[in-house]
C-alpha positions as CSV (number, residue, x, y, z in Angstrom):
1,M,-64.4,83.9,31.9
2,T,-66.8,83.3,34.8
3,K,-65.9,81.3,37.9
4,Q,-68.4,78.7,36.9
5,Q,-66.8,78.0,33.5
6,Q,-63.2,77.6,34.9
7,P,-64.0,74.4,37.0
8,Q,-65.7,72.8,34.1
9,E,-62.7,73.3,31.8
10,E,-60.4,71.8,34.5
11,T,-62.7,68.8,34.8
12,M,-62.6,68.2,31.0
13,D,-58.7,68.5,30.9
14,Y,-58.5,65.9,33.8
15,N,-60.8,63.5,31.9
16,N,-58.7,63.8,28.7
17,E,-55.5,63.2,30.6
18,E,-57.0,60.1,32.3
19,K,-58.2,58.8,28.9
20,K,-54.7,59.3,27.4
21,S,-53.1,57.5,30.4
22,K,-55.4,54.6,30.0
23,K,-54.7,54.5,26.2
24,K,-50.9,54.5,26.9
25,L,-51.4,51.7,29.5
26,V,-53.3,49.6,27.0
27,I,-50.7,50.1,24.3
28,I,-47.8,49.3,26.7
29,S,-49.7,46.2,27.9
30,A,-50.3,45.1,24.3
31,V,-46.7,45.6,23.4
32,L,-45.5,43.7,26.5
33,G,-48.0,41.0,25.8
34,T,-46.8,40.7,22.2
35,I,-43.2,40.6,23.3
36,L,-44.0,38.0,26.0
37,T,-45.9,35.9,23.5
38,I,-43.1,36.1,20.9
39,G,-40.6,35.2,23.7
40,I,-42.7,32.2,24.7
41,I,-43.1,31.0,21.1
42,Y,-39.3,31.5,20.5
43,F,-38.5,29.6,23.7
44,I,-40.8,26.7,22.7
45,I,-39.3,26.6,19.2
46,S,-35.8,27.0,20.4
47,A,-36.3,24.1,22.7
48,N,-36.9,21.9,19.7
49,Y,-33.9,23.1,17.7
50,E,-30.1,23.4,18.1
51,S,-28.6,25.8,15.6
52,T,-25.2,27.3,14.7
53,D,-23.9,29.6,12.0
54,N,-20.4,28.2,12.5
55,A,-20.8,25.8,9.6
56,Q,-19.7,25.5,6.0
57,I,-20.0,23.3,3.0
58,D,-17.3,20.6,2.6
59,A,-16.3,18.3,-0.2
60,D,-13.4,16.0,-1.1
61,I,-10.5,18.0,-2.7
62,V,-8.1,15.5,-4.3
63,P,-4.6,16.7,-4.9
64,I,-3.4,15.2,-8.3
65,K,0.3,14.5,-8.4
66,S,2.6,12.9,-11.0
67,S,3.5,9.3,-10.5
68,V,6.4,9.4,-13.0
69,S,9.0,11.9,-14.2
70,G,9.0,13.4,-17.6
71,Y,8.0,16.3,-19.9
72,I,4.4,17.5,-20.1
73,K,3.2,16.8,-23.6
74,Y,-0.4,17.8,-23.5
75,I,-2.8,19.5,-21.0
76,K,-6.4,18.6,-21.7
77,F,-8.2,20.9,-19.4
78,K,-8.6,24.5,-18.5
79,D,-8.4,25.8,-15.0
80,N,-11.7,25.6,-13.2
81,Q,-13.2,23.3,-15.8
82,Q,-16.0,20.8,-15.1
83,V,-14.7,17.2,-15.7
84,K,-16.0,13.7,-15.4
85,K,-14.4,10.8,-13.7
86,G,-11.8,9.2,-16.1
87,D,-11.4,12.3,-18.3
88,T,-7.8,12.8,-19.4
89,L,-6.2,15.8,-17.7
90,V,-2.5,15.7,-18.5
91,I,-0.4,13.6,-20.9
92,I,3.3,13.1,-20.1
93,D,5.9,12.2,-22.8
94,D,6.1,8.4,-22.6
95,T,9.2,7.7,-24.8
96,D,11.4,6.7,-21.9
97,L,8.6,4.7,-20.3
98,K,8.0,2.7,-23.5
99,T,11.7,2.0,-23.7
100,R,11.7,0.6,-20.2
101,V,8.7,-1.6,-21.1
102,A,10.7,-3.0,-24.1
103,Q,13.7,-3.6,-22.0
104,S,11.6,-5.4,-19.4
105,E,10.0,-7.5,-22.0
106,A,13.5,-8.5,-23.4
107,A,14.8,-9.3,-20.0
108,L,11.7,-11.5,-19.3
109,E,12.3,-13.4,-22.6
110,N,15.9,-13.9,-21.7
111,A,15.0,-15.2,-18.2
112,K,12.5,-17.6,-19.7
113,A,15.1,-18.9,-22.2
114,N,17.6,-19.3,-19.4
115,L,14.9,-21.3,-17.4
116,I,14.4,-23.6,-20.4
117,S,18.2,-24.1,-20.7
118,V,18.6,-24.8,-17.0
119,Q,15.7,-27.3,-17.1
120,N,17.2,-29.1,-20.0
121,N,20.6,-29.2,-18.3
122,A,19.0,-30.5,-15.2
123,S,17.1,-33.2,-17.2
124,A,20.4,-34.3,-18.9
125,S,22.2,-34.4,-15.6
126,S,19.5,-36.5,-14.1
127,E,19.7,-38.9,-17.0
128,N,23.5,-39.1,-16.7
129,A,23.1,-39.8,-13.0
130,D,20.6,-42.6,-13.7
131,A,23.0,-44.0,-16.3
132,S,25.9,-43.8,-13.9
133,A,23.9,-45.6,-11.3
134,L,23.1,-48.4,-13.8
135,S,26.8,-48.7,-14.7
136,S,27.6,-48.9,-11.0
137,S,25.1,-51.7,-10.6
138,S,26.6,-53.5,-13.5
139,V,30.0,-53.3,-11.9
140,Q,28.5,-54.7,-8.7
141,Q,27.4,-57.7,-10.7
142,N,31.0,-58.1,-11.9
143,I,32.2,-58.1,-8.3
144,N,29.8,-60.9,-7.5
145,S,31.0,-62.9,-10.5
146,A,34.7,-62.3,-9.6
147,K,34.0,-63.3,-6.0
148,A,32.4,-66.6,-7.1
149,R,35.4,-67.4,-9.4
150,L,37.8,-66.4,-6.6
151,T,36.0,-68.7,-4.2
152,K,36.2,-71.6,-6.7
153,S,39.9,-71.0,-7.4
154,Q,40.7,-70.9,-3.7
155,G,39.0,-74.4,-3.3
156,D,40.8,-75.8,-6.4
157,Y,44.1,-74.6,-5.1
158,K,43.4,-76.1,-1.6
159,R,42.6,-79.4,-3.1
160,A,45.6,-79.3,-5.4
161,E,47.8,-78.5,-2.4
162,N,46.5,-81.4,-0.4
163,M,46.8,-83.8,-3.4
164,F,50.4,-82.6,-4.0
165,A,51.2,-83.3,-0.3
166,A,49.8,-86.8,-0.7
167,K,51.8,-87.4,-3.9
168,A,48.5,-87.5,-5.8
169,A,49.2,-84.4,-7.9
170,T,52.2,-83.1,-9.7
171,Q,54.0,-79.8,-9.2
172,A,52.6,-78.6,-12.6
173,Q,49.1,-79.1,-11.4
174,L,49.8,-77.2,-8.2
175,D,51.3,-74.3,-10.1
176,A,48.4,-74.2,-12.5
177,A,46.0,-74.1,-9.5
178,K,48.1,-71.3,-8.0
179,A,48.0,-69.3,-11.2
180,D,44.2,-69.6,-11.5
181,L,43.9,-68.4,-7.9
182,D,46.1,-65.4,-8.6
183,V,44.2,-64.5,-11.7
184,A,40.9,-64.8,-9.8
185,Q,42.2,-62.6,-7.0
186,A,43.4,-60.0,-9.4
187,Q,40.0,-60.0,-11.2
188,Y,38.2,-59.6,-7.9
189,D,40.4,-56.8,-6.8
190,G,40.0,-55.1,-10.1
191,A,36.2,-55.4,-10.0
192,V,36.1,-53.9,-6.4
193,S,38.3,-51.0,-7.5
194,Q,36.2,-50.4,-10.6
195,Y,33.0,-50.4,-8.4
196,K,34.5,-47.8,-6.1
197,S,35.4,-45.6,-9.0
198,S,32.1,-46.0,-10.6
199,S,30.2,-45.4,-7.4
200,A,32.2,-42.2,-6.8
201,Q,31.5,-41.0,-10.3
202,S,27.8,-41.8,-9.9
203,Q,27.7,-39.8,-6.7
204,G,29.4,-36.9,-8.4
205,V,27.0,-37.0,-11.4
206,R,24.1,-37.2,-8.9
207,S,25.3,-34.2,-7.0
208,Q,25.7,-32.3,-10.2
209,A,22.1,-33.2,-11.1
210,E,20.9,-31.9,-7.8
211,A,22.8,-28.7,-8.3
212,Q,21.1,-28.3,-11.7
213,K,17.7,-28.8,-10.1
214,A,18.6,-26.0,-7.6
215,Q,19.4,-23.8,-10.5
216,I,15.9,-24.3,-11.8
217,S,14.5,-22.6,-8.7
218,L,16.8,-19.7,-9.2
219,A,15.9,-19.4,-12.8
220,E,12.2,-19.5,-11.9
221,A,12.7,-16.8,-9.3
222,M,14.4,-14.7,-12.0
223,V,11.5,-15.1,-14.3
224,K,9.1,-13.9,-11.6
225,Q,11.3,-10.9,-10.9
226,R,11.4,-10.0,-14.6
227,E,7.6,-10.4,-14.8
228,A,7.2,-8.0,-11.8
229,E,9.6,-5.5,-13.5
230,L,7.5,-5.7,-16.7
231,V,4.3,-5.1,-14.7
232,L,5.9,-2.1,-13.0
233,A,7.1,-0.7,-16.3
234,K,3.7,-1.1,-17.8
235,T,2.1,0.5,-14.8
236,Q,4.5,3.5,-14.9
237,L,3.6,3.8,-18.6
238,S,-0.1,4.0,-17.8
239,Y,0.8,6.8,-15.3
240,S,1.9,8.9,-18.3
241,I,-1.8,9.6,-18.8
242,V,-3.3,11.4,-15.8
243,L,-7.0,10.9,-15.4
244,S,-9.6,12.7,-13.3
245,P,-10.3,10.7,-10.1
246,C,-13.9,12.0,-9.7
247,D,-16.7,14.1,-11.2
248,G,-16.1,17.7,-10.3
249,I,-13.9,20.7,-11.1
250,A,-10.3,20.6,-12.1
251,T,-8.6,23.6,-10.7
252,R,-5.3,25.1,-9.4
253,R,-3.3,24.0,-12.4
254,A,0.4,24.1,-11.6
255,V,2.1,23.0,-14.8
256,E,2.6,24.0,-18.4
257,V,3.2,22.2,-21.7
258,G,6.9,21.4,-22.1
259,Q,7.6,21.6,-18.4
260,Y,9.7,18.8,-16.8
261,I,8.1,17.3,-13.8
262,T,9.3,14.9,-11.2
263,M,7.6,12.1,-9.4
264,A,5.0,13.3,-6.7
265,Q,5.0,16.9,-8.1
266,P,1.6,18.5,-7.9
267,L,-0.2,19.0,-11.2
268,C,-3.7,20.3,-10.1
269,S,-6.6,19.6,-7.8
270,A,-9.9,18.0,-8.4
271,I,-12.9,19.1,-6.3
272,D,-15.5,16.3,-6.0
273,N,-18.7,18.3,-6.0
274,S,-20.9,15.3,-6.7
275,H,-21.0,14.5,-3.0
276,L,-21.1,17.5,-0.7
277,W,-21.8,17.7,3.0
278,V,-21.9,20.3,5.8
279,T,-19.5,20.5,8.7
280,A,-21.3,22.3,11.5
281,N,-19.3,23.2,14.7
282,F,-21.8,23.1,17.6
283,K,-21.0,24.2,21.1
284,E,-20.3,21.4,23.5
285,T,-23.4,22.4,25.5
286,Q,-25.5,21.7,22.4
287,V,-24.3,18.3,21.3
288,R,-26.1,16.4,24.2
289,K,-29.4,16.9,22.3
290,I,-28.0,16.2,18.8
291,K,-28.4,12.5,17.7
292,I,-27.4,10.8,14.5
293,G,-30.2,10.7,12.0
294,Q,-32.0,13.9,13.1
295,T,-33.2,16.2,10.4
296,V,-31.4,19.5,9.7
297,N,-32.6,22.7,8.0
298,I,-29.7,24.4,6.1
299,K,-29.6,28.0,4.8
300,I,-26.7,29.3,2.6
301,D,-25.4,32.7,3.5
302,A,-24.6,33.5,-0.2
303,F,-28.1,32.3,-1.3
304,P,-30.5,33.0,1.5
305,D,-33.6,32.0,-0.6
306,I,-32.3,28.5,-1.1
307,K,-33.2,26.0,1.6
308,I,-31.6,22.6,1.8
309,A,-32.6,19.6,3.9
310,G,-30.1,17.3,5.6
311,K,-29.6,14.8,8.4
312,V,-26.9,14.4,11.1
313,E,-24.5,11.7,9.7
314,S,-21.7,11.5,12.3
315,Y,-19.5,13.2,14.9
316,I,-15.9,13.9,14.1
317,G,-14.9,12.2,17.4
318,A,-13.0,15.1,19.0
319,T,-13.3,18.9,19.4
320,G,-11.9,21.1,16.7
321,A,-9.1,22.3,19.1
322,K,-7.6,18.9,19.1
323,F,-7.0,19.1,15.4
324,S,-5.3,22.5,15.5
325,L,-1.6,22.9,14.8
326,L,-0.9,23.7,18.5
327,P,-3.6,22.0,20.6
328,P,-4.2,23.6,24.0
329,D,-2.6,22.0,27.0
330,N,-4.6,22.7,30.1
331,S,-2.0,21.2,32.4
332,T,0.4,24.1,31.9
333,G,-1.3,26.1,34.6
334,N,-2.5,29.0,32.4
335,F,-6.1,27.7,32.2
336,V,-9.0,29.7,30.8
337,K,-12.2,27.8,30.2
338,I,-13.5,28.2,26.7
339,V,-16.6,26.6,25.3
340,Q,-15.3,24.0,22.8
341,R,-16.8,23.3,19.4
342,V,-17.6,19.8,18.2
343,P,-17.6,19.3,14.4
344,V,-20.7,17.4,13.2
345,R,-21.0,16.0,9.7
346,I,-24.4,16.7,8.1
347,D,-25.4,14.8,4.9
348,L,-27.4,16.7,2.3
349,T,-30.6,14.8,1.6
350,D,-32.7,17.2,-0.4
351,V,-30.9,19.8,-2.6
352,P,-33.0,21.9,-5.0
353,K,-32.0,21.8,-8.6
354,E,-31.2,25.5,-8.7
355,A,-28.8,25.0,-5.8
356,V,-26.7,22.1,-7.4
357,S,-24.6,24.4,-9.6
358,V,-24.0,27.1,-6.9
359,L,-22.8,24.9,-4.0
360,Y,-19.1,25.2,-3.5
361,P,-16.9,23.9,-0.6
362,G,-16.2,26.6,1.9
363,L,-19.5,28.5,1.7
364,S,-20.9,29.5,5.1
365,V,-24.2,28.1,6.1
366,F,-26.7,28.2,9.0
367,A,-27.6,24.8,10.3
368,E,-30.6,24.1,12.4
369,V,-31.1,20.6,13.9
370,N,-34.5,19.4,14.9
371,V,-33.7,17.7,18.2
372,K,-37.3,16.6,18.9
């Protein structure tokens, strides 16, 4: 190789290296520009949304318990079966309950009959009191009559006594006047005594009538008590048929046919999947932007292709830590600041048909709230 060819080759190598360096610089610049653009777009988008993956689907799970004691006669559902509101789930043997209803009905009829008897007695006593009062009034008239006769006899005797003193009447006439006076006095005293006796008897009969009226109130109260007992017995009889409280799934069956159950014993649970919602636990630094009524995009972890729309319905009112079994007490001195989570309830407003049958309480979701 000549000395003239060697510099030319070195110049070509230098140019190639320079071209490669420029090409690398362009590529790096393009990559950095793309990353910067993506970052700016992400920042702009993230400024319009608050999201969390600490969220799950929730529903009302109703524990179904027995309201009466007895033996299980029939079980009308299978575990994890779809049911409608009002469907019969469990039938409890109602023999004892029907007997209680019959006893309550008999006790009510007895109380009603006793009320009628007391009312009749009270009415009779009232009539007797009225009759006694009339009798006492009649005796009062006898007193007035005897009083008038006594007054006349006293005047006749006085005149006879004066005439006898003036030799104008005989001893026989004076004695006759004295006898009439004694008879009139005796009749008056007898009438007064009879009035006192009649008045006392009338008061006794009146008191008895008032007591009978008081017995009416007691008898009426007993009728009401028996009516309440009958209502309770019939209500307990109705509890022998356990119905589904909602549309959903009957699950976690805890009894078998022939088993004896007691009051308040768990039978099964009913999941109300006709009304689902999402409970999303946002950081306390996120909730300042979240308002009630804002739209929410929801993705289910188990079914990532299904997208559901919702809206913010309400806040739970306290952080999740306050509802824990042992809530933290920062006044003890051992304080470590931890970002708290605030549960937010999200109502599902648009659920695709294919998602209705696969949404179950407890499924994890990703919630994204549009805060703009």
